[in-house]
C-alpha positions in Angstrom: 51.1 -32.3 50.4 50.3 -34.1 53.7 46.8 -35.3 54.5 46.3 -32.6 57.1 47.3 -29.9 54.6 45.1 -31.5 51.9 42.1 -31.4 54.4 42.6 -27.8 55.2 43.0 -26.8 51.6 39.9 -28.9 50.7 37.9 -27.0 53.3 38.9 -23.8 51.7 38.1 -25.0 48.3 34.7 -26.3 49.3 33.7 -23.2 51.1 34.6 -21.3 47.9 32.8 -23.6 45.5 29.7 -24.4 47.6 28.7 -27.0 44.9 31.1 -29.6 43.5 31.6 -33.2 42.4 34.0 -35.9 43.5 35.7 -35.8 40.1 36.3 -32.0 40.4 38.1 -32.4 43.7 40.1 -35.5 42.5 41.4 -33.4 39.5 42.1 -30.4 41.5 44.1 -32.3 44.3 45.6 -34.9 42.0 44.2 -37.8 44.1 41.8 -40.7 43.4 38.1 -40.3 43.8 38.3 -42.8 46.7 40.7 -40.6 48.5 38.4 -37.6 48.1 35.4 -39.7 49.4 37.5 -40.7 52.5 38.5 -37.0 52.9 34.9 -35.8 52.8 33.8 -38.5 55.2 36.4 -37.1 57.7 35.2 -33.6 57.3 31.6 -34.6 57.8 32.6 -36.4 61.0 34.3 -33.3 62.1 31.1 -31.3 61.6 31.6 -29.9 58.1 28.0 -29.3 56.8 27.9 -31.3 53.6 25.0 -33.1 51.8 24.9 -35.1 48.6 22.6 -35.7 45.8 22.5 -38.7 43.4 21.8 -38.7 39.7 23.2 -37.0 36.6 23.0 -33.5 38.1 24.0 -34.8 41.5 27.0 -33.9 43.5 27.9 -32.5 46.8 26.7 -29.2 48.3 27.6 -27.2 51.3 24.9 -26.0 53.7 24.3 -22.3 54.2 26.0 -22.2 57.6 29.5 -22.9 56.7 32.4 -24.0 58.8 35.6 -22.2 58.3 38.9 -24.0 58.0 41.3 -23.9 61.0 43.6 -20.9 61.4 46.8 -20.9 63.3 47.5 -18.0 65.7 50.6 -16.9 67.5 50.3 -16.2 71.2 50.2 -12.4 70.7 47.6 -12.9 68.0 45.4 -14.9 70.3 45.6 -12.2 72.9 44.8 -9.6 70.3 41.4 -11.4 69.5 40.4 -11.3 73.1 41.6 -7.7 73.6 39.5 -6.6 70.6 36.4 -8.5 71.9 37.0 -6.8 75.3 35.9 -3.5 73.6 32.5 -5.0 73.0 31.6 -6.5 76.4 29.9 -3.4 77.9 27.5 -2.9 74.9 24.0 -3.8 76.0 23.2 -5.1 72.5 25.4 -6.6 69.6 24.3 -7.8 66.2 26.1 -11.3 66.9 25.8 -11.4 70.7 25.4 -15.1 71.2 27.8 -15.9 68.5 30.4 -13.7 70.1 30.1 -15.6 73.4 30.2 -18.9 71.5 33.3 -18.2 69.5 35.1 -16.9 72.5 34.4 -20.0 74.5 35.5 -22.3 71.6 38.6 -20.3 71.1 39.6 -20.1 74.8 39.1 -23.9 75.2 41.6 -24.6 72.5 44.4 -22.5 74.0 47.1 -23.9 76.3 46.4 -23.3 79.9 49.2 -20.8 80.4 47.8 -18.6 77.6 44.3 -18.9 79.2 45.7 -17.7 82.4 47.5 -14.8 80.6 44.3 -13.7 78.9 42.4 -13.9 82.1 45.0 -11.5 83.7 44.7 -9.2 80.7 40.9 -9.1 81.1 41.2 -8.3 84.8 43.6 -5.4 84.3 42.4 -3.7 81.1 38.9 -2.8 80.1 37.3 -0.6 77.4 34.6 0.7 79.8 31.4 2.2 78.4 28.7 3.6 80.8 25.4 1.6 80.7 22.9 3.8 79.0 20.0 1.6 80.3 18.7 1.6 76.7 17.9 -1.5 74.9 18.1 -1.9 71.1 16.0 -5.0 70.4 15.8 -4.1 66.6 19.6 -3.9 66.3 20.0 -7.2 64.6 17.1 -6.6 62.1 18.6 -3.2 61.2 22.0 -4.9 60.8 20.6 -7.2 58.2 18.6 -4.4 56.4 21.8 -2.3 56.2 23.9 -5.3 55.0 21.3 -6.2 52.4 21.2 -2.6 51.1 17.4 -2.5 51.8 15.1 0.4 52.7 12.9 0.3 55.8 9.8 2.0 56.9 10.1 2.5 60.7 8.2 3.9 63.6 10.7 6.3 65.3 10.5 8.0 68.6 12.5 11.2 68.6 13.1 13.6 71.5 9.9 15.5 70.9 7.6 13.2 68.7 6.9 9.9 67.2 6.8 9.5 63.4 6.7 6.9 60.7 9.2 7.3 57.9 11.1 5.4 55.2 14.8 5.4 55.6 17.7 4.1 53.4 20.6 3.1 55.8 24.1 4.2 55.1 25.5 1.9 57.8 25.7 1.5 61.6 28.2 2.7 64.1 28.5 2.5 67.9 29.7 5.5 70.1 29.5 5.9 73.9 27.4 2.8 74.5 24.7 3.6 71.8 24.2 2.4 68.2 23.4 4.9 65.5 22.2 4.5 61.9 22.9 7.4 59.5 20.2 7.0 56.8 18.6 9.0 53.9 15.1 9.9 55.1 12.6 10.2 52.4 10.5 12.5 54.6 13.1 15.2 54.9 15.0 14.4 51.7 18.3 14.5 53.7 20.6 12.1 55.6 19.7 12.0 59.2 21.2 10.0 62.1 18.7 7.7 63.9 19.4 6.1 67.3 18.7 2.4 67.1 17.1 2.2 70.5 14.6 4.8 69.5 13.3 2.7 66.6 10.2 1.3 67.9 9.0 -0.9 65.0 10.0 -2.0 61.5 6.9 -1.8 59.5 8.3 -2.9 56.1 11.6 -3.8 54.5 12.2 -3.7 50.8 15.0 -3.5 48.2 15.5 -0.3 46.3 17.2 0.3 42.8 20.9 1.3 42.9 21.3 5.1 42.5 17.8 6.0 43.5 18.8 7.7 46.7 21.9 9.8 47.4 23.4 7.5 49.9 27.2 7.3 50.4 28.8 4.0 49.4 30.1 3.1 52.9 29.7 4.3 56.5 33.4 5.1 56.3 32.8 7.6 53.6 29.9 9.1 55.4 31.9 9.5 58.6 34.9 11.0 56.7 32.4 13.6 55.2 30.4 14.1 58.3 31.0 17.8 58.1 29.3 18.1 54.7 26.1 20.1 54.5 24.9 23.4 56.1 27.6 24.4 58.8 27.9 26.8 61.7 31.3 28.0 62.9 31.3 27.1 66.6 33.5 28.8 69.1 33.4 28.1 72.7 35.8 29.2 75.5 36.4 26.8 78.3 38.0 26.8 81.8 40.2 23.9 82.8 37.3 22.0 84.2 35.4 22.5 81.0 38.3 21.3 79.0 38.4 18.1 81.1 34.7 17.5 80.5 34.9 18.0 76.7 38.0 15.7 76.3 35.6 12.8 77.0 33.2 13.8 74.2 34.6 12.5 70.8 32.7 15.0 68.6 33.8 18.1 70.4 37.4 16.7 71.2 38.1 17.0 67.5 37.9 20.9 67.7 39.3 21.2 71.2 42.6 23.1 71.8 44.2 23.7 75.1 45.7 27.2 75.7 49.1 27.7 77.2 47.6 30.3 79.6 45.1 27.8 80.9 41.7 26.6 79.9 40.9 26.0 76.1 38.8 26.6 73.3 36.6 24.7 70.8 36.9 26.1 67.3 35.3 24.0 64.6 32.5 23.6 62.1 29.4 21.7 63.2 26.3 20.7 61.2 23.2 22.7 62.0 21.4 19.7 63.2 23.8 19.4 66.1 23.2 22.9 67.6 20.3 21.6 69.9 22.5 18.8 71.2 25.5 21.2 71.8 23.3 23.6 73.8 21.9 20.7 75.9 25.5 19.5 76.3 26.9 22.8 77.6 24.0 23.9 79.7 25.1 22.1 82.9 28.7 23.6 82.4 27.7 26.9 83.9 30.5 29.4 83.9 33.0 26.7 82.8 31.9 27.3 79.2 31.3 30.5 77.3 29.8 30.3 73.9 31.2 33.0 71.5 29.8 31.9 68.2 27.4 31.4 66.4 24.7 33.8 67.4 22.1 31.1 66.8 23.7 28.9 69.5 23.9 31.8 72.0 20.2 32.6 71.5 19.4 28.9 71.9 21.3 28.8 75.3 19.5 32.0 76.5 16.2 30.4 75.6 17.0 27.3 77.5 18.3 29.2 80.4 15.0 31.3 80.5 13.0 28.0 80.4 14.9 26.7 83.5 14.5 30.0 85.3 10.8 30.0 84.7 10.5 26.4 85.7 12.3 26.9 89.1 12.1 30.6 90.0 9.0 32.1 88.8 6.0 31.6 91.1 3.5 29.0 89.8 -0.1 29.9 89.8 
């Protein structure tokens, strides 16, 4: 094993151990203690975060903020990293916003000039555009850590119609159409509800909870895969060609959208009852380009909203 290979292997080993002695590394790499000391000095000069303690119980320890060993990338892999990061650039808030900027700068500076130019051209031609919602999520990072640590949180939440305080147990986080969402078990309603991060006004308390106390899916992937679980409505909506084009951009509705050979299309799918209000608000501006066929509850909801608009604009105000 060459010295360079040994240093890389040593970084990997130290990252895994966190605490170690010179003798342990000497035995593991079949080198002398003096060689290990020289290697550790080189790693420290390179910025590897080590500190030592003397005495019988002493040894070397790695600080909390670890430095990962170097990784080799092919040209295509390097471009893939920047291509993936491109998808995040239009999000107003990210859990690791500053770190993302830092890592891209470090990565880009290490690449040959021709690859840098190639990546710059890639960024100027291809973009994952997300409309700016003009909504800040200042508590995104805090909610990220609460979710990762499997904690519960008491939050002050501002919904469409009211403001309330409730305790939630997050399932995970996901981003969609420029906004961040947190599906969580709500102890107030005894159901899993989806909370928008930008509407969380304050985190009042954070605390751990016993495993199995709340019916929370093991992962956000499991939750999203079974998003249709619970009370359902069969939604059927007839669309003109213009209506189809509008719905194609909405990922939730696009799952149940089918184009018809004769023109137009139809949405035929099961939706959770909690989404009916949103569906009604979404289709209200469609006018004659969308005709709701089922369920009756959604048709009545649309009639109610249309009557409200009529009263607002057409009836004389006293």
